[in-house]
Each structure stands twice: as C-alpha cells, then as structure tokens.
N, C-alpha and C positions, 0 to 999 in steps of 0.2 A: 359443513366442516365442524367437527367437535372441538371443544375448548382445548383439549390436550394437543391436537394437531395444530390449532391456531397458535398456541404458546410456542410450539416447536418452530413454526415458520417465522414467527415474530423474532425468535432468537436468531434465526438464520439471517434476517435482513439487518441485524445489528453489525454485520461484517463491515470492514473498511472498504473504501473504494477511492480512486483518485479524485481528490477535491470533492469527495462526497457526491459523486455523480450517480451512484446507485444503479449501475448498468445491467440489471438482471430482470428476468421475467420468469414467472412460475405458473405451471398448470397443474392444479390438483384435481385428480379424478376420484371423487368420493366413493363411487361404486367399487373401485379397486383399492382404495386407500393408498393411492400411488401419486407421487409427485414427479413431474418432469421439469427440468431446469434449462432455461435458454438464455443466451446473451441478448442484450438489447443494444444493437450496434449504433443506434441513434443517440444514446444517452451521453456518450463521451466521444466527441469527435476532435479532441485536441491533438496537437502535434505529438504530444507525449504518448498517446495511445496508438502507437504504430502497430499495424496489423491486428488491432483489437487485443493485443497481448495483455494490457492492463485490465481490460474487461474480463478476460478469462481468469486472470489472477484473482479479481474480486469475486467472481462466481465460485472459484475454488474455496474461498474463505466462507462464503455463504453455505456451501455444501458441508464444510467441516463443522460449522456451528450447528447445522441441522443434525448431523450424526451425533454430536456430543449431547445436544439437548434431548434427542430421542432416547438415547440410552439412560440419561439422567431421569427421564420420566417413565422408565421401564417399558420402552417400546424398542423392539429390535429393528434397525434400519437395514434392509437388504437392498443393495445398490448395484448399479451398473454405471460405469463411466465410459463414454464413447470417445475413442482416441482420434479426434478431428485433427487432420494434418493441415487443413486450411480453415479460414473463417467460415462458420456455418451458423446462420441465425434461424434457419428453417427447421433444423432438427435439434433435439435435446442434446445438451452436453452431458447430462447425467439423469438417471432415473432412480428414485428411492421408493421402495415399498415398505410401509410401516406395518410390522407384524407384532401382534400381541403374543408373547411367549412366556412360559414359566421361568425360563432362564435367559437373561439378557446380558450381553457383554458389558463389562464395566469400563471398557477402554475409553479414556479421555473424560470420564464423568467428573474427575477432580477439577477439571477446567471449567465446568459449567457455571459456577458462581461468578466467574470473571467475565462471562459474555456481556453482561449488562453494565459492567464498569470499565471495560476496555475502551481506550480512546487514545487519540494523538495528543501528546503534551509537548507544546513548543516552548515551554518555559526553560530557563537554564537548568542544567543538571549538575550534580556534584561531580568533581573530578575523581572521586574514589573509584578505583578499578573494581570490576565485578569480581566476586569471590569465585573460587574454583567450583564450588558446588552449584552456584547459579549458572555458570558456564556449562557445566555438564548437563544440568536439567534442560537448558535451552537447546543444546545440541541434540539431546535425546529426543525431544519433541519433534524437531525438524526431520531427523533421520528416520522417524517412524513413517514417513511418507515416501512413496516410491520416487527415487531419483533425486530427492532433495538433500542438500548439504548446507550447513550453516558454519561459517567461519567468523570468529570474533577476534578483533585486535584490541588489546588493552595497553600495549606498549606505547609510551608517550611519543617516542620518536617516529614510530610507524603511523600513529594517529595523525601526527603533524604532516607526514607525507600525503596521506589520504586527503586531509583537509586542504592541502595546497592544490590538489587536482580537482577536488570538488569546487573550490573557489573558481578555477579557470572555466570549468563547465558551467557554473552558475552565471558567469559573464555572458555566455551564449544565451542562457535562459532570459536574462533581463534585456538583452539586445534584440530579441525577436518580437516583432509586433504581434504575431499570431499567439504566442504564449502569453504576452502581456494582456491581450484582450480576452483570452480565455480565462486567465486568472481573475480578471475583474468581473467576468460573467458569472463566476462562482462565489464571489464575496456577497454576503448578506449584511446589509448595513444597519438594520434595526430589527427590533423584535417582531414588528408587524410583518416584515418581509420574511423573516425566519419562519414564522408560524404559517404563512401563506404558501411558501414554496417548499419548505421542509426538505431542502437539499442544499448543496453548497456549504460554505464555511462562514459562520458568524465572524464579523470583523474582529471581535475581541478574542476569538480562538487563535488568531495569528500572533497574539502576545506582543504586538508592536508598541503598546503603551499609548498614552494620549498623543504625544508628539508624533509617533509612528503612524497612528490612525489618521492624523491630519495630513501627513506626508502622502499616505496611500490615497486619500481622497483627492489631494491636489494633483497627483500624478496619473489619475485615471485616463485623461486624454492622451493618446499615444504621442502627439507632437510634443507634449510637455515632457513625458518620460524620455523620448528620443533626444530632446535637448539636454536633459540631465545626463544621459548616457555619454553624449559627446563631450561633456565637461568633466566626466569621470565619476559622477555620482553612482552610476550603476555598479562600479567596483565596490563602493561602500555597501551596497545591498548584498552583493556576492560575499563580501567579507563576513557578514552575519552568519552565513552558512558555514564558512570556514571555521569561525570561532566556535560554533555549536558542535562541530566534530572534535575539535581539540579539547573542549571542556565537557567531557562526558565519561561515563564508566567504561564504555567500549563502543567500537564501531563494528557493525555486523554486515556481512554480505551473504545473502541467500542465493545459492546457485542450483540449477537443475541440469539434467543430462543434455537437453537441447533447447531449441527456441520455438517449438511448435505450440499451437494452442493447447494441446494436451499437456505439454511440459509446464506451461504457465498456469494451467488449472491446478496441477499438483503443487506448483510453487505457492499458489494461494492457500491451499490446504495447509502446507507447512508454515506459511507466514502466520496464519491464524493461530495455530498451535503454539508457535513461538510467542506471539503477542499475548495470548491468554496465560501462558506460563509466566511471562514477565510480569503481567498484572498481578497474578497470584503471589509472586515473590516481592511485590511492592516496587517494581521497576517500571519506568516509563519508556516509551518508544516514540520516535519520530522518523518517518521515512525521509531520506535526503537523497533522492534517487534520480535526479535529472541526468547525472553522468551516465548511469547504466542504461537509461532509456535512449540517450543519444547514441551510445555504442550499439544498442539493439537496432535502431533505425539504420545505421550504417550496414550492419550485418544482413538485415532483411532487404534493404532497398538501395544500398549504396549511399554515397554522400551528396548526391545531386541536390537534395533539399536544403543543404547548408551553403552559406556564402563562402567565398574563397577564404576569407579571414577565419571563419569558424571551422572550416575544414582543416586549416593549418593548426588551429588550437587542438582539435581532436586528434590529428595525426601526431602532434607533439606529446599529448598526455597519455595516449593509450598504451604505448610500450612501457611507460613508467607505472601505469596502473597494473598492467599484466605482471610486471616484475614484483610488485607488492603482494599480489594474490597468486603468485606462480603455482603454489602447491594445489590450490583448489581449481584453477582455471585450466589445468592440463586436461587432456582428453576431450577438448572442445566443449567443455561445459559452458553454460550460458548464465550470465548475471541476471537474476530476476529482480532483486531489490537490495538497495543499500539503506541502512538505517543507523541512527545513533540510539544508544540505550544507556540508562543509568537511573540513579535516584534523583528525582526532581526536587527542587527546593519547595515546591508547593503544587497543589492540583491545578489543572488548567482553569483559566478564567471563565471560559465558555466551551461548550461542547456542541458539535454538529448533531442535528437530529435526523430522523428518517421519515420518509413518507409513510402513510398508512399502508398496511399490508395489501389492501384491496387495489392499490395503485399498481401492484406488480402481478396481479392475477390475470391470466388470460384464458 
C-alpha cells in the first residue's frame, strides 16, 4: 500500500461511530488498487445498535471521508454501493477503485481539512441561534446524498418541546441495565487504558467535571445505579440531556427515505458531510439520539424488548415527537440521528482516538 492510499484510509477511519466502537473492516487489493468495505457485526452489540443500523451509519461516514480525501489528494474514487436490504457481514457494503486521472472531481474537497479536527464536543454551547447562511450550508451538504434530509430547529419554544421528549427517553436509557453496562464497557478511565485499547471514550471527554467523574466511578456497579434510579437520581442524569438541547444554537434531525441498511449507510454519508461542514464553520456537534434509536427498535422489532413502563413512555412521547417534526416525517421517512449543534464555549477536554489502520485490514 503506497503512502497516498494509506493517508486516504487513515482519513476514512477518523469517522464517528457509536461510543467510538469503530465497527468497520477494510480489504485493500493492491493489484487492483481497490478497496472493499465491510461491517464488523461484533464491534458494537449494544441495545442501541438495532439491526446493525448504527454500524451501517458509521461505515457510511468512513466511506464519505475516503471519497473526500481521495479527491483532495488528486485521486478519482470510482465506487459502487450495494443496496443491502438485510444485515450482511460476508459481502462488501461498498467498493472503491482509486484511479489516477488528469482531471479529478473537486466535490467535497473543501471539507478535507476538517476530517482531522472533527470531534464530539459535549461541553456547553452558546444559546445564539445558527445564522441563516450556516443553516443553508449544512442542509446543502446533507441533501447532496441520496435520500438524506436535514431539519434544524432554532426556535426556543420548539427546542424546549424536543428537550422534554429527549428527557423522557433518556430516563429509559439510564434505567436499562444493558445500556448502563455497555456505557461503562466503553469508558476509558486513564491514559494507559486509552493508549492500549484505542477505542471507547476517555472519561474526560464526557465533560462531567471532577465531581461527575467521581459519580460515574461510584455508579459503575449496576446495583448502585439501580438504587439511585429508584430514588430519582436517574432523572437528574436525564435532565442533563434536556438542558443540553435547550441551550444550543439548534437541534438537528437527519432523516432518510427508509430504515434499511442501505438507507442508514447513506445517512452516515450525509452525517459526515454535515459534521465536517459544521467543523469548518466553527460549530460543534453532539449526537443526542437515544430517542430515535428507541423508535427505530420499535419500528424494526416491535416493543417487546421494553418493559411495560418504558413502552408507556414511548407510546406517550412518539405522537408528540411526530407532531414536532411533521413536515419531515411524512412519507414514512426514518429518523437516523438527532444532534445538538452550536458554538461551544471551548474545545473538548479530551478526544477519542482510533485504532491503528492495520486493525481494520482483512
């Protein structure tokens, strides 16, 4: 593998993934100068990753980074995307052939410098609404991908309504043992663990502060967190998500035509373009998407995986949610990701790192 291709692939794996699980595999055929991309179904087995849709979304983001980086380095990426209707880890999701040409498309190369600086910022954001030109730029990037659409809410009253529903969904999140234990399996507590595993989230990237870090450590055993849930502390944890939605420049919902793996792959492409554009504009993004993933599970598998209490919560909030986003959710569109966006008070305290490229090569 020559250095230019290595640089392109390394740009690819800087893509986001749920809790930095990095659920992708790559096969590079040097004789054909061709890359095949696969999902790694074992990398993220959380309750959130229903039907591996979060994995397909992440792989779409890797794919988009590779296209952008290729063009920036004057290599034309000729690609095929295979429209999987069901989860398929044996066959490639996409194939890219790297062609040296005298004329290379410039599409997206303005986003290339942001690939290395894009990250999740969980710090407080300023309440200043996004400017109209920023909104137009973000929407334009999303809609450059087949089936993708971005809706942004800047109105204070509507943000408050969204925040209230996010709060109720986050109560489900903190009351589920499987999600609690998965979260803790992804937290990296010190630099030695960060450097050794090269996945998951550094504790400081959660921006909980010294007291919050102590609370997180204390609550790691499920019986402790379960006790706190029973006395109402879990509601305080969910309140943090509510406040983060209310205090930001806008709340964004990315939707796609359907909920197949192919749709979510395209959602990942659109998400990465949105995020890179936001980074270029000096804006920060944080996914706040438990609510949409719970809805997705109900759509794909029904509500059997939820307790009666949690089913009631979802049944109560979904009509209200659909009312807020009525214009975009018509025609059976699927919610791919909810996020908050705005100008952060400061850069993140810590950033997640990636495994070495060789870890993904098969």
